[in-house]
C-alpha positions in Angstrom: -7.8 -6.7 -13.2 -9.1 -10.1 -13.7 -6.0 -11.9 -12.4 -6.0 -9.5 -9.5 -9.3 -10.3 -8.2 -8.7 -14.0 -8.5 -6.3 -13.8 -6.0 -7.8 -11.6 -4.0 -11.0 -13.6 -3.8 -8.7 -17.3 -3.6 -6.6 -15.6 -0.7 -8.6 -13.2 1.2 -6.7 -10.1 0.2 -8.3 -6.5 2.1 -7.2 -3.0 2.0 -5.2 -1.9 4.9 -8.1 -0.4 7.1 -7.9 -0.6 10.7 -11.1 -2.4 12.7 -12.3 1.4 13.1 -12.2 2.6 10.2 -13.8 -1.0 8.6 -16.9 -0.1 10.8 -17.3 3.4 9.4 -16.1 5.0 12.9 -13.6 7.7 12.1 -9.9 6.9 14.1 -10.0 8.5 17.6 -8.2 12.0 17.8 -7.0 13.3 21.4 -6.5 16.6 19.9 -10.2 17.2 18.7 -11.6 15.5 21.6 -9.8 17.7 24.2 -12.3 20.2 25.9 -10.7 22.8 28.3 -12.5 25.9 29.7 -9.6 28.0 29.2 -7.0 26.4 26.9 -3.8 27.9 26.2 -2.5 29.4 22.5 0.8 28.3 21.4 2.3 32.0 22.1 1.3 31.7 26.0 2.7 27.9 26.6 5.9 29.5 25.1 5.5 32.3 27.6 5.5 29.7 30.1 8.2 27.5 29.0 10.7 30.2 28.7 9.9 31.3 32.4 10.1 27.8 33.9 13.3 27.3 32.0 15.0 30.6 32.7 14.9 30.5 36.6 17.8 31.6 38.9 20.0 29.3 37.8 20.9 30.4 34.8 22.7 33.1 36.8 24.9 30.2 37.8 26.3 30.0 34.1 29.8 31.9 34.4 30.3 29.3 37.3 29.3 26.5 35.4 32.1 27.9 32.4 34.7 28.1 34.7 34.7 23.8 34.7 34.6 23.5 31.0 36.1 26.9 29.1 34.7 29.2 26.8 34.7 26.5 23.6 34.1 23.9 25.8 31.1 25.5 27.7 29.7 26.2 24.9 29.8 22.5 23.4 28.4 21.5 26.7 25.7 23.8 27.0 24.1 22.7 23.4 24.7 19.1 24.2 23.1 19.4 28.0 20.1 21.7 26.5 19.7 19.0 23.3 19.6 15.9 26.1 17.2 17.8 28.4 14.6 18.6 25.4 14.9 15.8 23.8 13.8 13.8 27.3 11.3 16.6 27.6 10.6 15.5 23.5 10.4 12.0 24.1 7.8 12.1 27.2 5.3 14.2 25.0 5.8 12.2 22.3 4.8 9.4 24.4 1.9 10.2 25.8 0.4 11.2 22.3 0.9 7.9 21.5 -0.9 6.3 24.7 -3.6 8.9 24.0 -4.6 7.0 21.2 -4.2 3.8 22.4 -6.1 4.4 25.6 -8.5 7.0 23.9 -7.5 9.6 26.9 -7.2 13.3 25.8 -4.6 14.1 28.5 -2.6 12.4 30.9 0.0 13.8 33.7 3.7 12.5 34.1 2.9 10.2 36.6 -0.1 8.9 34.4 2.0 7.9 31.2 3.8 5.9 33.0 1.3 4.1 34.7 -0.3 3.5 31.4 2.8 2.5 29.3 3.6 -0.1 31.6 0.0 -0.9 31.9 -0.2 -1.5 28.7 3.4 -2.8 27.6 5.1 -5.9 28.4 3.7 -8.5 30.7 6.5 -8.6 32.9 6.3 -4.1 33.4 2.7 -4.2 34.1 3.0 -4.8 38.1 5.4 -1.5 38.0 2.7 0.7 36.4 1.5 1.9 39.9 4.5 2.0 42.1 6.3 4.2 39.2 3.4 6.4 39.2 3.7 7.2 42.4 7.5 7.9 42.6 7.0 10.6 40.2 4.2 11.9 41.6 5.9 12.4 45.1 9.3 13.4 43.3 7.6 16.2 41.5 5.8 17.4 44.4 9.0 17.6 46.7 11.1 19.3 44.4 8.7 21.5 43.1 6.8 22.4 46.6 10.6 22.8 47.8 11.8 25.0 44.9 8.8 27.4 45.9 10.2 27.4 49.5 13.9 28.3 48.1 11.9 30.8 45.8 10.7 33.0 48.5 14.1 32.7 50.3 15.4 34.3 47.0 12.9 36.9 46.8 13.2 38.0 50.4 17.2 37.9 50.1 17.4 40.3 47.3 15.1 42.8 48.7 16.8 42.6 52.2 20.3 43.4 50.3 18.9 46.7 48.7 17.1 47.7 51.8 20.1 47.2 54.0 22.1 49.0 52.0 20.2 52.4 52.1 19.3 51.8 55.6 22.9 50.7 57.4 21.4 48.3 59.7 20.7 44.4 59.2 17.3 43.1 58.7 15.7 39.8 60.0 15.4 37.7 56.8 12.5 35.6 58.6 10.6 38.8 59.3 11.2 39.5 55.1 10.0 35.9 54.3 7.2 36.3 56.3 5.7 39.3 54.7 5.7 37.8 51.3 2.9 35.5 52.8 0.0 37.6 51.5 1.4 38.4 48.2 2.4 34.7 47.1 -1.2 33.9 48.5 -2.7 36.2 45.9 -0.6 34.8 43.6 -1.3 31.5 44.1 -5.3 32.0 43.6 -4.8 32.7 39.6 -7.4 30.2 38.4 -5.1 28.6 35.7 -2.2 28.6 33.1 -4.7 31.0 30.9 -4.5 33.9 33.2 -1.1 33.1 34.7 0.1 33.5 30.8 0.3 37.7 31.7 2.4 37.2 35.1 4.6 34.7 33.0 4.8 37.6 30.4 5.9 40.3 33.0 8.0 38.0 34.5 10.0 37.5 31.3 10.4 41.3 30.8 11.7 41.6 34.2 14.2 38.7 33.9 15.2 39.9 30.7 15.8 43.7 31.9 17.9 42.7 34.7 19.7 40.2 32.1 20.3 43.1 30.0 21.9 45.4 33.0 23.8 42.4 33.8 25.6 42.2 30.0 25.8 45.9 30.5 28.2 45.0 33.1 29.6 42.0 32.0 31.1 43.6 28.5 31.8 47.0 30.2 36.0 47.1 30.5 35.8 43.4 29.9 39.2 41.5 29.8 40.6 39.7 26.1 38.8 36.8 25.3 42.6 35.0 24.9 43.0 35.6 28.5 40.5 32.7 29.1 40.9 28.9 28.4 39.0 27.7 25.3 39.0 23.9 27.0 39.4 22.6 30.4 39.9 19.3 31.8 37.4 17.1 30.4 37.3 15.3 34.4 35.9 18.7 35.4 33.0 18.7 32.7 30.4 16.5 35.0 30.2 19.4 37.5 29.4 21.7 34.4 26.6 19.6 33.4 25.2 19.4 37.0 25.0 22.7 37.5 23.5 23.4 33.7 20.7 20.7 34.0 19.7 21.8 37.5 19.1 25.4 36.0 17.4 24.2 32.6 15.5 21.1 33.4 11.7 22.0 33.6 10.3 18.6 33.2 7.6 18.9 36.0 6.0 21.6 33.9 5.7 20.3 30.1 2.8 17.9 30.7 0.9 20.7 32.8 1.5 23.0 29.8 0.7 20.2 27.4 -2.5 19.2 29.1 -3.6 22.8 28.9 -2.6 23.4 25.2 -5.8 24.5 22.4 -3.4 22.5 20.0 -1.2 20.2 21.6 0.1 18.7 18.3 2.3 21.8 18.0 4.1 21.5 21.5 6.7 18.8 19.3 7.4 19.3 16.0 11.0 20.5 14.4 9.3 24.1 14.9 7.3 23.2 17.8 6.7 25.2 21.0 9.2 22.8 22.5 12.2 23.8 20.4 11.6 27.3 19.8 11.6 27.8 23.7 14.6 25.5 24.5 16.4 27.1 21.6 16.3 30.5 23.0 16.9 29.4 26.5 20.2 27.7 24.8 21.4 31.2 23.3 20.8 33.2 26.4 22.4 30.3 28.7 25.2 30.6 26.3 25.8 34.2 26.1 25.4 35.0 30.1 28.0 31.6 31.0 30.7 33.2 28.0 30.6 37.0 29.1 30.4 36.2 32.5 33.1 33.9 32.1 35.5 36.1 30.1 34.4 39.2 32.6 35.0 37.5 35.8 36.7 34.2 35.0 37.2 32.0 38.2 36.6 35.0 40.5 32.8 34.5 39.3 30.4 33.5 42.2 27.4 31.4 42.3 25.0 34.1 41.1 26.9 36.7 38.9 24.6 39.6 40.4 26.7 39.0 43.4 29.9 40.1 41.4 27.8 43.1 40.4 28.6 46.3 42.9 25.7 46.5 45.4 26.4 50.4 45.7 25.8 51.3 42.0 21.8 52.1 41.1 21.4 49.7 38.1 23.0 46.8 40.3 20.6 47.2 42.8 17.7 47.5 39.9 18.8 44.0 39.0 18.8 42.5 42.8 15.0 44.1 42.7 14.3 43.0 38.9 15.8 39.7 39.8 13.4 38.9 42.7 10.7 40.4 41.0 10.8 37.7 38.1 11.2 35.3 40.9 8.1 36.4 42.4 5.9 36.1 39.1 7.5 32.6 38.6 6.9 31.4 41.8 2.8 30.9 40.6 4.0 28.7 37.9 6.3 26.6 39.8 3.6 26.3 42.4 1.0 25.1 39.8 3.2 21.7 39.5 2.4 20.9 43.2 -1.3 22.0 42.9 -1.9 19.8 40.0 -0.3 17.3 42.1 -2.0 18.0 44.6 -5.7 18.6 43.6 -5.6 15.1 41.3 -4.9 13.4 45.0 -8.2 14.7 46.5 -10.3 16.2 44.4 -12.6 12.8 44.5 -13.0 13.4 48.2 -14.9 16.5 47.9 -17.2 16.7 45.1 -19.7 18.7 46.5 -18.1 22.3 46.9 -14.7 21.7 44.9 -13.8 25.0 44.3 -13.7 26.1 47.9 -11.5 23.1 48.5 -9.5 23.9 46.0 -8.6 27.4 47.0 -8.6 26.4 50.6 -5.5 23.8 49.3 -3.7 26.8 47.4 -3.4 28.9 50.6 -2.4 25.9 52.7 0.3 24.7 50.4 1.9 28.5 49.8 1.5 29.3 53.9 3.3 25.9 53.8 6.2 26.8 51.4 6.7 30.2 53.6 6.4 28.4 56.8 9.2 26.3 55.8 11.2 29.0 54.5 11.0 31.2 57.7 12.3 27.9 59.9 14.9 26.9 57.8 15.9 29.9 55.7 19.2 28.1 54.7 17.0 25.7 52.9 18.9 25.9 49.3 21.6 23.3 49.3 18.9 20.4 50.8 16.5 21.2 48.4 19.4 21.6 45.7 20.0 17.7 46.8 17.0 16.5 46.6 16.3 18.7 42.7 20.0 16.9 42.0 18.4 13.4 42.8 15.2 13.9 41.6 15.6 15.9 38.0 18.3 14.2 37.4 16.0 10.6 37.5 12.7 12.0 36.5 14.0 14.6 34.2 16.2 12.3 32.4 16.5 8.8 33.3 12.4 7.7 33.7 11.6 9.5 30.2 13.4 7.0 28.2 12.4 4.3 30.5 8.7 5.4 29.2 10.0 5.2 25.5 11.3 1.7 25.8 8.0 0.4 27.6 6.0 2.1 25.3 7.6 0.8 22.0 8.7 -2.2 23.4 6.2 -4.3 21.1 7.1 -1.8 18.0 10.3 -2.5 17.7 13.1 0.5 18.5 14.5 1.2 15.3 17.1 0.0 12.4 19.6 -1.6 14.6 18.0 -0.9 17.5 19.2 2.6 17.7 16.6 3.7 20.3 18.1 1.3 23.0 21.6 2.9 22.0 20.8 6.3 21.9 19.0 5.7 25.5 21.6 4.1 26.7 24.1 7.5 26.2 21.3 9.4 27.6 21.2 7.0 30.5 24.7 7.7 31.5 24.7 11.4 31.0 21.6 11.2 33.9 23.8 9.0 36.1 26.7 11.6 35.7 24.3 14.5 36.6 22.7 12.5 39.7 26.6 11.7 41.1 27.9 15.2 40.4 25.0 17.1 41.2 24.5 14.7 44.6 27.9 15.6 45.5 27.9 18.9 45.0 24.7 19.7 47.2 26.2 17.8 49.7 29.7 19.8 49.8 26.9 22.7 50.0 25.7 21.7 52.9 28.6 20.6 54.6 30.0 24.1 54.0 26.9 25.4 55.3 27.2 23.9 58.4 31.5 23.4 58.9 
């Protein structure tokens, strides 16, 4: 003890305490400091996450498997899910790190990017604001377009069933316009806490619809040996393009985390994110595998189109899918609302609640009018989604990670750098082939 005290006094040794601890002040805990009027539980957040990832894109999984084969499709789906989940995990992890650095309790996707650059290396600080604007407007355009496409999907499914019974064609634009009031009412749900039951109902509708679809797939199913296990790897990029844009939900990740009562539970090995994506991946694999075994290369862009429309269970699938998409509209719309309200709230401080609901109504009306004007908007939004989701969902998160931990290092052998190079290559492939597929759809539409 004498020897230690001698050297400690001579060389001014001190215990490893931070400046905050040395002053007797507890370190900043962003999770304890977060104050929310209506926080969501882990279960409610998981419900929202499942609904965000189980969109109508899952119905294209049999087509995706036709590019990779049965075994190849399973491997590629797991790989895609792992990369998409990892990028979402990276975004949230960086957010939590930046919360503590800047003493904030919540940040949006765009704010995380801005703060990361502003607190990162000197050469990158001027890119904080431009990156924030690009993320904000990219997400807004993508999800606003998605809302318009969802309106068309809902109207089209109802139209097909009604036309089957009445035998006369219906005007799709009229069907879309009739959805205006129901969609406005859905958009008035005040927050994610109260939207959780709607997402639960959507999950039930989607689950029952998929259950009936699975029944059709396993009835009189051909032998598995009739389908190839692997197809040429050169076709796999088309698989990745379909699955990424079906599974990707980067726009809802931070809004969900920001509204959580226990945001630290969003990530982690058994966190909400991993739980949700594990379940989603299993359902994607099952539908893709069984759909490809059943229909092979004859599988259509939406597996429900392969079902016999004259049969009541198949009609029920279309109605259930339409209702599930309607309920999902509120969650997709929340991303647009969150971005739009942050942009204008400082200008309307006297009656903010009234202004917010006026904005909700106007945004929904604009989305419906866009769908009425261009009912064939799907391929165009697909092109925007291919561009935005590849960049925002895969490339931007790894850039944020590099900037956030620039001064701390990238692990033994710079493994984080090499890992991010692989993700970047994957993202570029998705960007190229996703854009190519959407452009081909647009050309086919007007040819």
